[in-house]
C-alpha positions as CSV (number, residue, x, y, z in Angstrom):
1,M,5.1,-18.1,38.2
2,S,9.0,-18.1,39.6
3,K,10.0,-14.6,39.7
4,D,13.0,-16.0,38.3
5,V,10.7,-16.4,35.1
6,K,11.2,-12.6,33.2
7,F,7.8,-11.4,31.3
8,R,8.6,-12.0,27.8
9,P,7.1,-9.0,25.1
10,K,5.0,-10.9,22.5
11,K,6.8,-10.2,19.1
12,I,5.4,-9.2,15.9
13,L,6.9,-9.4,12.6
14,F,6.2,-6.6,9.6
15,T,6.8,-7.4,6.2
16,I,8.0,-4.9,3.4
17,G,8.1,-3.9,-0.5
18,S,7.8,-0.5,-1.1
19,P,9.2,2.9,0.1
20,N,5.7,3.4,1.2
21,Q,4.9,-0.1,2.7
22,A,7.8,0.4,4.3
23,S,6.6,4.0,5.9
24,Q,3.4,2.5,6.7
25,M,4.1,-0.5,8.5
26,H,6.7,1.7,10.1
27,Q,3.7,3.8,11.8
28,I,1.9,1.0,13.3
29,A,4.7,-0.3,15.3
30,S,5.6,2.6,16.2
31,L,1.9,3.0,18.0
32,L,2.7,-0.8,19.3
33,P,5.6,0.2,22.0
34,E,4.6,-3.1,24.2
35,Y,5.4,-5.5,21.5
36,D,8.9,-6.5,20.3
37,C,8.6,-5.5,16.6
38,Y,10.9,-6.7,13.7
39,F,10.6,-6.3,9.9
40,S,11.4,-8.2,6.8
41,Q,12.1,-7.3,3.4
42,L,9.1,-9.8,1.8
43,Y,10.8,-12.7,1.3
44,S,10.3,-16.5,-0.5
45,K,12.0,-19.4,0.6
46,H,10.9,-21.6,-2.2
47,P,13.6,-23.0,-4.2
48,V,12.6,-21.5,-7.6
49,V,12.0,-18.6,-6.5
50,K,15.1,-18.2,-4.6
51,W,16.9,-19.4,-8.2
52,F,15.4,-16.5,-10.1
53,M,16.6,-14.0,-7.2
54,R,20.2,-15.2,-7.1
55,R,20.0,-14.5,-10.9
56,G,18.7,-11.1,-10.4
57,Y,15.8,-12.0,-12.3
58,L,13.2,-10.5,-9.7
59,D,15.2,-7.6,-9.4
60,T,12.6,-5.2,-10.6
61,T,10.4,-6.8,-8.1
62,I,9.4,-5.9,-4.3
63,L,11.4,-9.2,-3.3
64,A,14.7,-7.7,-3.9
65,G,17.1,-5.0,-6.2
66,E,16.4,-1.5,-5.9
67,F,13.3,-2.2,-3.5
68,K,14.9,-4.3,-1.1
69,R,18.3,-2.4,-0.9
70,K,15.6,0.7,0.1
71,G,13.8,-1.3,2.6
72,D,16.8,-2.5,4.3
73,A,18.2,1.5,4.4
74,Y,15.2,2.7,5.7
75,L,15.1,-0.2,8.5
76,Q,18.8,0.7,9.4
77,R,18.5,4.8,9.1
78,H,15.4,4.4,11.3
79,C,17.1,2.1,13.9
80,L,14.5,-0.8,13.2
81,R,15.5,-4.3,14.1
82,N,15.9,-6.0,10.2
83,D,14.8,-10.2,10.8
84,Y,15.2,-10.8,6.8
85,A,13.0,-13.9,6.3
86,R,13.5,-14.7,9.7
87,E,17.2,-15.8,9.1
88,I,18.8,-13.0,11.4
89,Y,17.5,-13.2,14.8
90,K,15.4,-16.8,14.1
91,N,12.6,-15.6,16.2
92,E,9.2,-17.3,16.5
93,Y,6.5,-15.2,16.2
94,D,3.4,-13.7,17.9
95,L,1.8,-12.2,15.0
96,V,2.8,-11.1,11.5
97,V,1.7,-8.1,9.8
98,L,2.2,-8.5,6.0
99,C,1.9,-6.1,2.9
100,T,0.8,-8.7,0.7
101,D,-1.0,-11.9,0.8
102,L,0.1,-12.7,-3.1
103,L,3.2,-14.5,-1.2
104,V,3.1,-15.6,2.3
105,T,5.2,-18.4,3.2
106,N,4.1,-21.6,4.9
107,E,5.9,-20.7,8.2
108,L,4.1,-17.6,8.3
109,R,1.1,-19.2,7.5
110,K,1.0,-20.9,11.2
111,V,0.7,-17.6,12.8
112,K,-1.9,-15.4,13.1
113,T,-1.8,-12.6,10.4
114,I,-2.6,-9.0,9.3
115,W,-2.5,-7.8,5.9
116,V,-2.8,-3.9,5.9
117,Q,-3.1,-3.0,2.0
118,E,-0.7,-0.5,0.8
119,G,-2.4,1.4,-2.3
120,M,-4.0,1.0,-5.8
121,T,-4.1,-2.6,-6.9
122,D,-3.1,-3.4,-10.9
123,P,-5.2,-4.0,-13.5
124,V,-7.2,-7.2,-14.0
125,T,-5.4,-8.2,-17.2
126,P,-5.8,-10.9,-19.6
127,L,-3.2,-13.0,-17.9
128,A,-5.3,-12.1,-14.6
129,K,-8.1,-13.3,-15.5
130,W,-6.8,-16.6,-16.6
131,T,-5.1,-17.2,-13.6
132,H,-8.7,-16.7,-11.4
133,R,-10.6,-18.8,-13.9
134,L,-8.0,-21.9,-13.2
135,G,-7.5,-20.8,-9.5
136,L,-3.6,-20.8,-9.7
137,P,-2.2,-18.5,-7.0
138,G,-2.4,-14.8,-7.4
139,W,1.1,-13.9,-7.6
140,T,1.1,-16.3,-11.1
141,A,-1.0,-12.7,-12.9
142,M,2.4,-10.8,-12.8
143,N,1.4,-7.8,-11.2
144,T,-0.5,-7.0,-7.7
145,A,-4.4,-7.3,-9.2
146,Y,-5.4,-10.0,-6.8
147,N,-3.8,-8.4,-3.8
148,G,-5.7,-8.6,-0.9
149,C,-7.8,-11.7,-2.4
150,G,-6.2,-14.6,-1.5
151,N,-8.1,-15.0,1.6
152,V,-4.9,-16.5,3.3
153,C,-4.9,-13.5,6.3
154,D,-6.8,-14.2,9.4
155,I,-7.3,-10.3,8.8
156,Y,-7.8,-8.1,6.0
157,C,-7.6,-3.9,6.5
158,A,-9.0,-2.0,3.7
159,A,-8.6,1.3,2.2
160,S,-12.4,2.1,1.9
161,P,-15.4,0.2,1.2
162,G,-14.9,-0.2,-2.2
163,Y,-11.6,-2.1,-2.0
164,K,-13.5,-3.9,0.6
165,S,-16.1,-4.9,-2.3
166,Q,-13.5,-5.6,-4.6
167,F,-11.4,-7.7,-2.6
168,S,-14.4,-10.2,-1.3
169,E,-15.8,-9.9,-4.7
170,W,-12.4,-11.8,-6.1
171,G,-12.3,-14.1,-3.2
172,T,-11.3,-12.6,0.8
173,D,-14.4,-13.7,3.3
174,A,-15.9,-10.4,4.0
175,S,-16.2,-11.3,7.2
176,R,-12.3,-10.8,7.8
177,I,-12.2,-7.2,6.2
178,F,-12.5,-4.2,8.2
179,V,-12.5,-0.5,6.4
180,T,-10.1,0.8,8.4
181,G,-8.1,3.6,5.9
182,I,-4.6,3.3,5.3
183,P,-1.5,5.4,6.3
184,N,-0.3,7.9,3.7
185,Y,-3.5,8.3,2.4
186,D,-5.8,9.1,5.2
187,H,-5.0,12.7,5.2
188,A,-4.1,14.5,2.4
189,A,-5.2,18.1,3.7
190,T,-2.2,17.7,5.6
191,F,-0.2,18.1,2.3
192,L,-1.3,21.2,1.9
193,N,1.0,22.9,3.7
194,N,4.1,22.1,2.4
195,D,7.7,23.8,1.2
196,F,7.9,22.8,-2.3
197,P,8.6,25.8,-4.4
198,H,6.6,24.9,-7.5
199,R,3.1,25.8,-8.3
200,G,0.9,26.3,-11.2
201,Y,1.5,23.5,-13.2
202,V,0.3,20.3,-15.0
203,M,1.7,17.3,-13.4
204,V,3.0,14.1,-14.4
205,A,3.3,11.0,-12.0
206,T,4.7,7.8,-13.7
207,S,4.6,3.7,-13.1
208,D,7.1,1.3,-13.7
209,I,4.8,-0.4,-16.1
210,R,7.9,-1.6,-17.8
211,E,9.9,-2.8,-14.6
212,C,7.0,-4.9,-14.1
213,F,7.2,-6.6,-17.6
214,G,4.2,-4.3,-19.2
215,K,4.3,-2.8,-21.8
216,D,4.1,1.3,-22.1
217,D,3.9,3.6,-24.9
218,R,5.5,6.2,-22.8
219,P,6.4,8.6,-26.0
220,G,3.0,8.4,-26.8
221,F,1.9,8.9,-23.0
222,I,4.3,11.9,-22.7
223,R,2.9,13.7,-26.1
224,H,-0.7,13.6,-24.5
225,C,0.5,15.0,-21.3
226,A,1.8,18.0,-22.9
227,E,-2.1,18.0,-24.9
228,I,-3.8,17.9,-22.0
229,A,-1.2,20.7,-20.4
230,A,-2.2,22.8,-23.2
231,G,1.4,25.2,-23.1
232,R,1.0,25.1,-19.3
233,P,4.0,24.3,-17.3
234,L,5.1,20.2,-16.8
235,L,6.1,18.4,-14.3
236,F,7.0,15.1,-14.0
237,K,7.8,12.8,-11.2
238,L,9.7,9.6,-11.5
239,H,8.2,6.2,-10.1
240,P,11.2,5.3,-8.0
241,N,11.7,1.9,-9.4
242,E,11.8,3.1,-13.2
243,K,15.2,3.2,-15.1
244,R,16.0,6.8,-14.3
245,D,17.8,7.5,-17.1
246,R,16.1,6.2,-20.2
247,A,13.1,8.0,-18.2
248,I,14.4,11.2,-18.4
249,A,15.6,10.6,-21.8
250,E,12.4,10.2,-23.2
251,I,10.9,13.2,-21.4
252,Q,13.7,15.2,-22.7
253,A,12.6,13.7,-26.4
254,Y,9.0,14.3,-26.4
255,A,8.0,17.0,-23.6
256,P,8.5,20.9,-24.3
257,A,12.1,21.8,-23.3
258,S,10.4,23.7,-20.0
259,A,9.3,20.0,-18.9
260,M,10.4,19.8,-15.0
261,I,11.8,16.1,-14.1
262,F,12.2,15.2,-10.6
263,T,13.0,11.5,-9.3
264,E,13.2,12.3,-5.8
265,G,10.9,14.7,-3.3
266,R,7.9,14.2,-1.7
267,T,5.2,13.3,-4.6
268,E,2.6,14.4,-2.3
269,H,3.5,18.1,-1.8
270,M,4.1,17.9,-5.4
271,I,-0.1,17.3,-6.4
272,A,-1.1,19.7,-3.5
273,N,0.6,23.0,-5.2
274,C,-0.4,21.4,-9.0
275,D,-3.9,22.4,-11.1
276,E,-4.0,19.1,-12.3
277,L,-3.1,15.7,-12.4
278,I,-2.0,13.1,-15.0
279,T,-1.2,9.4,-13.8
280,Q,-0.9,5.6,-15.3
281,Y,-1.1,3.1,-12.7
282,S,0.2,5.1,-9.7
283,T,-1.7,5.5,-6.0
284,V,-1.0,8.9,-6.0
285,V,-4.3,9.9,-7.7
286,Y,-6.3,9.4,-4.7
287,T,-4.0,11.6,-3.4
288,G,-5.2,13.7,-6.1
289,I,-8.8,13.2,-6.0
290,A,-8.8,13.8,-2.1
291,L,-7.6,17.4,-2.6
292,G,-10.1,18.0,-5.2
293,K,-7.9,18.1,-8.5
294,K,-9.0,17.4,-11.6
295,V,-6.7,13.8,-12.2
296,H,-6.3,11.7,-15.1
297,S,-5.2,7.4,-14.8
298,Y,-5.1,4.8,-17.3
299,F,-8.1,3.7,-14.6
300,D,-11.4,4.4,-14.6
301,V,-11.5,7.6,-12.8
302,D,-15.2,7.4,-11.7
303,K,-14.5,3.8,-10.2
304,L,-11.3,5.5,-8.6
305,K,-13.8,7.9,-7.1
306,Q,-15.5,4.8,-5.1
307,L,-12.5,3.1,-4.4
308,A,-10.1,6.0,-2.8
309,P,-9.5,5.8,0.7
310,I,-11.4,7.1,3.3
311,Q,-10.2,10.5,5.0
312,N,-10.1,10.0,8.5
313,G,-7.5,12.6,9.8
314,G,-4.7,10.5,9.8
315,S,-5.7,7.8,12.2
316,S,-5.3,4.6,10.0
317,A,-2.4,3.5,11.7
318,A,-4.0,4.0,15.0
319,I,-6.5,1.7,14.0
320,I,-5.2,-0.9,12.5
321,A,-2.0,-0.9,15.5
322,D,-5.5,-1.3,18.1
323,L,-6.8,-4.5,16.0
324,C,-3.1,-5.7,16.1
325,R,-3.4,-5.4,20.1
326,Q,-7.2,-7.0,19.9
327,Y,-6.4,-10.1,17.5
328,I,-2.3,-10.8,19.4
329,E,-3.9,-10.8,22.8
330,F,-7.8,-12.4,21.9
331,K,-7.2,-16.5,23.1
332,G,-9.9,-18.0,20.9
333,S,-10.0,-18.7,17.4
334,R,-9.9,-16.3,14.5
335,A,-13.9,-16.7,13.9
336,A,-14.5,-16.2,17.5
337,F,-12.7,-13.0,17.5
338,L,-14.3,-11.8,14.2
339,E,-17.4,-12.8,15.2
340,K,-16.5,-10.4,18.6
341,A,-15.5,-7.9,15.6
342,I,-18.3,-7.7,13.8
343,I,-20.8,-7.2,17.0
344,Q,-18.2,-4.0,18.3
345,Q,-17.7,-2.4,14.8
346,N,-21.5,-2.5,14.0
347,T,-22.4,-1.1,17.7
348,I,-19.6,1.8,16.9
349,S,-21.3,2.5,13.4
350,S,-24.9,2.3,15.5
351,H,-23.5,5.2,17.2
352,E,-22.0,7.1,15.5
353,R,-25.8,7.2,13.7
354,L,-27.3,7.8,16.2
355,R,-25.1,10.8,16.6
356,E,-25.2,12.1,13.6
357,K,-29.2,12.2,13.8
358,D,-28.4,13.7,17.4
359,R,-26.6,16.6,15.3
360,Y,-29.2,16.9,12.7
361,H,-31.7,17.6,15.1
362,Y,-30.5,19.6,17.2
363,S,-28.9,21.9,13.9
364,N,-32.8,22.0,12.6
């Protein structure tokens, strides 16, 4: 090779959506310093979607509006390169790490892809059931019920064995799904050490149901929260995508006058200091479960405990980064990589079982 030919690091594009997704992707990218990492808010180049975006109809989704503003601000604040819709740097990428498989453009499907679970998926509504029966794209369900179920990415990183089963049941080949855990929800114990000044309250984490075109009896929900609290202090933490003025006015109208309302701050620290956690459709319920809190949710709590992200001491980002590294450098087909990875995974699991057996033998 000519000495004039410079080594070109391979390029990876990370798509982001919510602040949580941006944080997760940032953590993974930070562990891949040998590659050129770029970021982009989730995007579509479909003319119909772009038409809706220009008119503001999608401002409450992760494609636009407050989510995009916060995403762009996050990238700027952390000095991360923003290649929105591949139109700024116009790079050709060697790997794309996706926060959703509900909307994957044709140009990205030609590249190696890894999907990373963000958190909880939305409930399967009657509309979602019909979209599945009719074989329609997952996004037509108008929520995230089928995120992770599209079977369009090469590799899927799931939060837990429970979610692997769910994604496989709804359409993704189980051989593509690896239980890696997910950043931000894999080491809840760290949240116990915090400087949040309040303790001993019942916490309510609301959801952006109405902003995502769903129905929410918010007055009834607030009254129910007050009943659960039964005179104990109440603390409300609003979802970042909610219309704040409306949500605050409702809490002030239907909750006890002493109720605390927060629109900013570390939700995890608030959960760590609470006595009981009430949620609607929020992933933060998993933090409560991991910390042993009594939790409430619109979902079945027993089912949530089966789906709860594995606690691996905060190593999920490193596990996912290593999977990215292995796949981007692999020369063969996707099928060959999956076969090799599954064999390695089974071997590691066997060794872990043997070590656990030895520990049991020596301790007895």
